[in-house]
N, C-alpha and C positions, 0 to 999 in steps of 0.2 A: 438746081430745084429742091424746095423743102416738100416734105409730104407729112401730113398730119391726119390722124384718125379721129375725129370726135364721137365718143359713146354717150347715150344716155343710161347713167346707173352705173355702180362700181362692179367690175367683176368680182364675184364671191367665191367662186370654186378654186381651191389652193392649186388643183393640179392644172387647170386652164391659165392661173395667172404664173405660174411656173413656166409654162410653155410660152405663153405670150411675152413674158419679160425676156426670154431666150432670142423669141425671134426679133425683138424691136434691138436688143444689142447687137444681133448680126445684120439687120437693115441697116443700123447705123454707119456700119462699115462703109456702106454704098451711097447713102444719100442720109441727109438730117432728116431724121423721122420722130415724132412725138405722139402721144395719146394724150387727149384733154379728156377729163370724165367729168360731166353734166350730173350732178347729184339729182338722184331720185326726188321726184315730188313729194312736199310733205302732204297727207292728208289726203292722198289720191283715190282712196277708196270711195269716198263722197262726190267725186268729179265722174263727169261721163267722160267716154271715149275722146270725143271732140274737144273736151276741156283740156283734157290732158296732152292731147296732141298740140294745141295750140299754146299750152304754157312752154310746154317743151320746145316747141318750135321757136317761139320767142328766147329760151335760152341758147339754143343752137346759133339762131342768127347774130346774138352778141358776139360770139366768138370769130365770126366770119369779117373777113376784110374785102372791100370791095373789089381789089385787084385778083381775088382767090378763085381758083377753079374747083368747082364744089361737085363732086360726084357722090351720090347718095346708093348705098348698097340696100337695094329694095329687089322685090321677088319679080317685079315686071320691067327690070333693068336689062341691058346687054348681057348675053351670056359669051364668055371667053372660053375657049382651050388656054391653058397656061402660056404656051407660045404665043397666042395672039395678044393674051394682055401684057405679055413683057414688050411686044411690039408697040402696042398700042401705049404703053409706061414710057417707052423709049421717047416716042413724039411727044408725049407730054414735057418730058424733061427738056427737049429742045427749045420748047415755046412757053412753059409756065414757069411762074417763081414758086409761087404757092399749091400744092396740089392737097384737097382738103377732102378725104373721104369721111363719110357719116353713116353711124348706125343708129338709128332712131329708137325710140321705147317700144313698149311691146305693141301700142296699135299703129306703129307707122309713123309717118311724117305729118305735119299740116300742110294745108295749101300753100302757105308762106313759104314753106322751107322747099316743095316742090317748086315754085315758081323761082326761087334764087339758084336752084341748081342748074347744073351745065351739064349733066348727065346723071344716068344711071346704071349700075351695074349689078347683075345677079350672080351669086356665087353657085347656084345651083337651083333645079326646078323643085329640089326637096326644101322643106322647111328644117330650119338648126334654130336652136335656142340662142338668143341674144348674146349669152355668153359664149357658145361655141362659136358664132359667126365672127367673132373678136379673133380668135383661134385661128380658125381656118383661113379669115382674111390676112393676119400677120404673116401665115405661113406660104401662101400665095404671093404676096407682095416681096417676101424674100426670096420665092422661087423665081419671079420676074426678074428680080436683080442679078441674080446669077445666070439667068438664062442670057441676060444682056451683056454680060461680062464673059459670056462663053465657057462658064465653071460647070464642072462635071455633076452637079446636084442634082439636075433634071435629065432624065435618060428619055430618051424617044423609044 
């Protein structure tokens, strides 16, 4: 199985970039994994939230293939404990060719993206910046990989 993370807008905090790059390299030892960055919209100050979500959604949908399993990182998604997420990921590895996680823009996802999605996952009931979510998600994906392999990174 290949895994991909699609994000809207580049990560700008150099500390987050370093941590994310470290986890991407670690994850790649367990499965093919990449991050696709959709550029921020130009002149978005003159757009409504709905216009921004629609345009971002169109960009997201262009990167998806019909056979992809698409999981949105969304505040209304299913919450997992790390071990539960690892178990869920392992099931996906047995049935899915390409698993695509998506972090939307500041206003969330368009209805078209929600319609295309196969599921939603929430990292927490708390709110994090979009920059931080990228870091937290890559760490949790790495943690899931180590749990699946029975490695000592995760402690009960």
